[in-house]
C-alpha positions as CSV (number, residue, x, y, z in Angstrom):
1,M,12.8,-88.0,-10.0
2,K,13.1,-87.3,-6.2
3,L,10.0,-89.0,-4.5
4,A,8.6,-89.6,-1.1
5,F,6.3,-92.4,-0.2
6,L,4.3,-92.3,3.1
7,G,2.8,-95.6,4.3
8,L,4.4,-99.0,3.9
9,G,1.5,-101.4,4.4
10,V,0.7,-104.4,2.1
11,M,0.2,-102.0,-0.7
12,G,2.6,-99.2,-0.1
13,F,5.6,-101.4,0.5
14,P,5.7,-103.0,-2.9
15,M,4.5,-99.8,-4.6
16,A,7.4,-97.8,-3.2
17,G,9.7,-100.6,-4.2
18,H,8.7,-100.4,-7.7
19,L,9.5,-96.6,-7.9
20,Q,13.0,-97.2,-6.5
21,K,13.6,-100.1,-8.9
22,A,12.5,-97.9,-11.7
23,G,15.4,-95.5,-11.0
24,H,13.7,-92.9,-9.0
25,S,15.2,-91.7,-5.6
26,V,12.7,-92.6,-3.0
27,T,12.5,-91.6,0.6
28,V,9.9,-93.5,2.7
29,Y,8.0,-92.7,5.9
30,N,6.0,-95.2,8.1
31,R,4.6,-94.7,11.6
32,N,6.4,-97.9,12.5
33,A,10.0,-97.1,11.8
34,E,10.9,-100.9,11.7
35,K,8.9,-101.2,8.6
36,S,10.8,-98.2,7.0
37,A,14.1,-99.8,7.9
38,K,13.0,-103.1,6.4
39,W,12.0,-101.3,3.2
40,V,15.4,-99.6,2.9
41,A,17.2,-102.9,3.6
42,T,15.1,-104.5,0.8
43,H,15.0,-101.8,-1.9
44,G,17.6,-99.2,-1.0
45,G,16.7,-95.6,-0.9
46,A,16.2,-93.7,2.3
47,S,13.8,-93.3,5.2
48,A,12.8,-90.2,7.3
49,A,11.5,-89.8,10.8
50,T,8.5,-87.6,9.8
51,P,6.3,-87.0,6.7
52,R,7.7,-83.5,6.5
53,E,11.4,-84.7,6.4
54,A,10.4,-87.4,3.7
55,A,8.7,-84.8,1.6
56,A,11.5,-82.2,1.7
57,G,12.8,-81.6,-1.8
58,A,10.5,-84.2,-3.4
59,D,9.0,-83.6,-6.8
60,I,6.1,-86.0,-5.9
61,V,4.9,-87.1,-2.5
62,L,2.8,-90.3,-2.7
63,M,0.9,-91.8,0.2
64,C,-1.1,-94.9,0.9
65,V,-2.5,-95.1,4.5
66,G,-5.6,-96.3,6.1
67,N,-8.5,-93.8,6.2
68,D,-9.4,-90.1,6.2
69,N,-7.9,-89.4,9.6
70,D,-4.7,-91.2,8.7
71,V,-4.4,-89.1,5.6
72,R,-4.9,-86.0,7.6
73,S,-2.3,-87.1,10.3
74,V,0.5,-87.3,7.7
75,V,-0.5,-84.4,5.5
76,Y,-1.1,-81.5,8.1
77,G,0.7,-80.0,11.0
78,N,4.3,-79.0,11.6
79,D,5.5,-82.5,10.8
80,G,3.1,-83.1,7.9
81,A,3.9,-83.6,4.2
82,L,2.5,-80.3,3.2
83,A,4.9,-78.4,5.5
84,G,7.9,-80.1,3.9
85,M,6.9,-79.9,0.2
86,K,8.5,-77.5,-2.1
87,A,6.4,-75.1,-4.3
88,G,5.2,-76.9,-7.5
89,A,5.5,-80.4,-6.1
90,V,2.5,-82.7,-6.2
91,L,0.8,-84.7,-3.5
92,V,-0.7,-88.0,-4.7
93,D,-3.1,-89.9,-2.4
94,H,-3.4,-93.7,-3.2
95,T,-5.6,-94.1,0.0
96,T,-9.2,-95.1,-0.5
97,A,-10.8,-92.1,1.3
98,S,-13.8,-89.8,0.9
99,A,-14.2,-87.5,-2.1
100,A,-14.8,-84.6,0.4
101,L,-11.2,-85.2,1.8
102,A,-9.8,-85.2,-1.8
103,R,-11.3,-81.9,-2.5
104,E,-10.2,-80.5,0.9
105,L,-6.5,-81.6,0.1
106,D,-6.7,-80.2,-3.3
107,A,-7.7,-76.8,-1.9
108,A,-5.0,-77.0,0.8
109,A,-2.3,-77.9,-1.7
110,K,-3.3,-75.2,-4.2
111,A,-3.3,-72.5,-1.4
112,Q,0.4,-73.2,-1.0
113,G,1.3,-73.4,-4.7
114,K,1.4,-77.2,-4.8
115,G,-0.6,-79.8,-6.7
116,F,-2.8,-82.7,-5.6
117,I,-4.2,-85.9,-7.3
118,D,-6.5,-88.4,-5.6
119,A,-5.5,-91.7,-7.0
120,P,-7.0,-94.7,-5.2
121,V,-6.1,-98.1,-6.6
122,S,-7.6,-101.4,-7.3
123,G,-6.0,-104.8,-7.8
124,G,-5.2,-105.7,-4.2
125,Q,-1.9,-106.9,-2.7
126,A,-1.1,-109.1,-5.8
127,G,-1.7,-106.0,-8.1
128,A,0.7,-104.0,-5.9
129,E,3.4,-106.6,-5.8
130,N,3.2,-107.3,-9.6
131,G,3.0,-103.6,-10.5
132,K,-0.4,-104.1,-12.2
133,L,-2.8,-101.7,-10.3
134,G,-5.9,-100.0,-11.7
135,I,-5.4,-96.3,-10.7
136,M,-8.3,-94.0,-11.0
137,C,-7.4,-90.3,-10.7
138,G,-9.0,-87.0,-9.9
139,G,-7.4,-83.6,-10.3
140,D,-6.3,-80.9,-12.8
141,L,-5.2,-82.2,-16.2
142,A,-1.9,-80.3,-16.0
143,T,-1.2,-81.8,-12.5
144,F,-2.2,-85.3,-13.7
145,D,0.3,-84.9,-16.6
146,Q,3.1,-84.2,-14.0
147,V,2.7,-87.5,-12.2
148,K,1.4,-90.0,-14.9
149,D,4.8,-91.3,-15.8
150,V,5.6,-92.1,-12.2
151,L,2.1,-93.7,-11.6
152,N,2.5,-95.8,-14.7
153,V,5.4,-97.7,-13.0
154,Y,2.9,-99.7,-11.1
155,A,-0.3,-99.3,-13.2
156,K,-2.0,-101.7,-15.3
157,A,-4.5,-99.1,-16.1
158,L,-4.2,-95.3,-15.4
159,V,-7.2,-93.0,-16.0
160,R,-7.9,-89.4,-15.1
161,I,-11.7,-89.4,-14.4
162,G,-12.2,-85.7,-13.7
163,D,-11.5,-83.0,-11.2
164,A,-10.4,-83.6,-7.5
165,G,-12.5,-86.3,-5.8
166,A,-13.4,-88.0,-9.1
167,G,-10.9,-90.8,-8.4
168,Q,-12.4,-91.5,-5.0
169,L,-15.9,-91.5,-6.5
170,T,-14.8,-94.1,-9.1
171,K,-13.2,-96.3,-6.3
172,M,-16.6,-96.2,-4.6
173,V,-18.1,-97.6,-7.8
174,N,-15.4,-100.3,-7.7
175,Q,-16.2,-101.3,-4.2
176,I,-20.0,-101.3,-4.7
177,C,-19.6,-103.7,-7.7
178,I,-17.3,-105.9,-5.7
179,A,-19.6,-106.1,-2.8
180,G,-22.4,-107.5,-4.9
181,L,-20.1,-109.9,-6.9
182,V,-18.6,-111.5,-3.8
183,Q,-22.0,-112.1,-2.2
184,A,-23.5,-113.6,-5.3
185,L,-20.4,-115.9,-5.7
186,S,-20.8,-116.9,-2.1
187,E,-24.4,-117.7,-2.5
188,G,-23.7,-119.7,-5.7
189,L,-21.0,-121.7,-4.2
190,A,-22.9,-122.4,-0.9
191,F,-25.9,-123.5,-3.1
192,A,-23.7,-125.9,-5.0
193,Q,-22.4,-127.5,-1.8
194,K,-26.0,-127.8,-0.3
195,A,-27.1,-129.3,-3.7
196,G,-24.4,-132.0,-3.6
197,V,-22.5,-131.0,-6.8
198,D,-18.7,-130.5,-6.8
199,P,-18.3,-126.7,-6.5
200,K,-14.9,-126.8,-8.2
201,L,-16.3,-128.6,-11.2
202,V,-19.1,-126.1,-11.3
203,L,-16.6,-123.2,-11.2
204,D,-14.7,-124.8,-14.1
205,V,-17.7,-124.7,-16.3
206,I,-19.4,-121.5,-15.4
207,S,-16.2,-119.5,-15.3
208,K,-16.1,-119.9,-19.1
209,G,-19.4,-118.3,-19.6
210,A,-21.4,-115.2,-18.6
211,A,-21.1,-115.6,-14.8
212,Q,-17.3,-115.2,-15.1
213,S,-15.6,-112.4,-13.0
214,W,-12.3,-111.6,-11.4
215,Q,-13.6,-112.8,-8.1
216,M,-14.7,-116.0,-9.5
217,E,-11.4,-116.6,-11.3
218,N,-9.2,-115.6,-8.4
219,R,-11.3,-116.5,-5.3
220,G,-13.7,-119.1,-6.2
221,N,-11.5,-122.2,-5.5
222,T,-10.0,-120.6,-2.4
223,M,-13.4,-119.9,-1.1
224,V,-14.3,-123.6,-1.5
225,D,-11.1,-124.6,0.4
226,G,-11.9,-122.1,3.2
227,K,-8.8,-120.0,2.7
228,F,-9.3,-116.4,3.4
229,D,-5.9,-114.8,3.8
230,F,-5.5,-112.9,0.5
231,G,-4.8,-109.4,1.6
232,F,-7.8,-107.0,1.6
233,A,-9.5,-107.4,4.9
234,V,-13.1,-107.3,5.9
235,D,-12.3,-104.4,8.3
236,W,-11.1,-102.3,5.4
237,M,-14.0,-103.3,3.1
238,R,-16.5,-102.1,5.8
239,K,-14.6,-98.8,5.9
240,D,-14.8,-98.5,2.1
241,L,-18.5,-99.4,2.0
242,G,-19.2,-96.9,4.7
243,I,-17.7,-94.2,2.5
244,C,-19.9,-95.4,-0.3
245,L,-23.1,-95.4,1.8
246,D,-22.2,-91.9,3.2
247,E,-21.7,-90.5,-0.3
248,A,-25.0,-92.1,-1.5
249,K,-26.8,-90.3,1.3
250,R,-25.4,-87.0,-0.1
251,N,-26.0,-87.6,-3.9
252,G,-29.2,-89.5,-3.5
253,A,-28.1,-92.9,-5.1
254,R,-30.0,-96.0,-3.9
255,L,-27.6,-98.8,-2.8
256,P,-29.8,-101.4,-1.3
257,V,-27.6,-104.4,-2.1
258,T,-24.4,-102.6,-1.0
259,A,-26.1,-101.7,2.4
260,L,-27.2,-105.4,2.9
261,V,-23.7,-106.8,2.1
262,D,-22.2,-104.2,4.4
263,Q,-24.3,-105.8,7.2
264,F,-23.3,-109.3,6.1
265,Y,-19.6,-108.1,6.5
266,A,-20.5,-106.9,10.0
267,D,-21.7,-110.5,10.7
268,V,-18.3,-111.7,9.7
269,Q,-16.6,-109.1,11.9
270,Q,-18.7,-110.1,14.9
271,A,-17.7,-113.7,14.3
272,G,-14.1,-112.7,14.7
273,G,-13.3,-112.5,10.9
274,G,-12.4,-108.9,10.6
275,R,-8.9,-109.5,9.3
276,L,-10.0,-112.3,6.9
277,D,-10.2,-111.2,3.2
278,T,-13.4,-110.1,1.6
279,S,-14.2,-113.5,0.1
280,S,-14.9,-114.8,3.6
281,L,-18.5,-113.7,3.1
282,I,-19.2,-117.4,2.2
283,K,-18.4,-118.3,5.9
284,R,-21.8,-116.9,7.0
285,L,-23.6,-119.2,4.7
286,G,-22.1,-122.4,5.9
């Protein structure tokens, strides 16, 4: 298929590469044109100077950018993706953004005879590089059927949850769960260190039982070693948790632990750790 991919950060760069490697014809766009040139040199394909040019003639336009405002900046306007998309094409948003934005984009696309799927991902930089992401989708079933084979190129799990916005709501659940897990793991490891037991030996035992989690398996030992350069930054986690907390105000959900962990991440930011990965929560317990 003819595809466009907008946004070549730590996630988008390898995701677009998987699509090109799978035999699709991919045109990329990135605000920093040097990143686009690097992608073309690495993977082939083509680059465009604007989202509109990248989207021209594409069957599916995929994007993975920073936040709601970033999404709007590449979708709307004379140079935006919607202006370049042909009738019947589908816009897929992998950005972690608000459910309200997803519904807005769905309406904007439908008004022009185009489709939309919100499809935030989980699995981090490693998942993107290995083509093993969890992708949670919102949108019409018929539209989802148009894009699922393409998304499966880099999916470990691909599920349509419901109508537009449902993918973003599912990603919020994901981030809520991660926040509590990382804080609990941080407290447990800090406790082990204060108690004078070898935290790596402790991890070896408890990771085989009911305390096991992805965070424990993939971040426990690196947290003990003080290594916090594994992709998903505290700054982005705070953006995501802000989305969760705003949505909770709207729907009446109670998120006391999430609100508390969000403030703990603020402590890490204030100490200069905004670009460290999310497992750096343990630093404030040292």
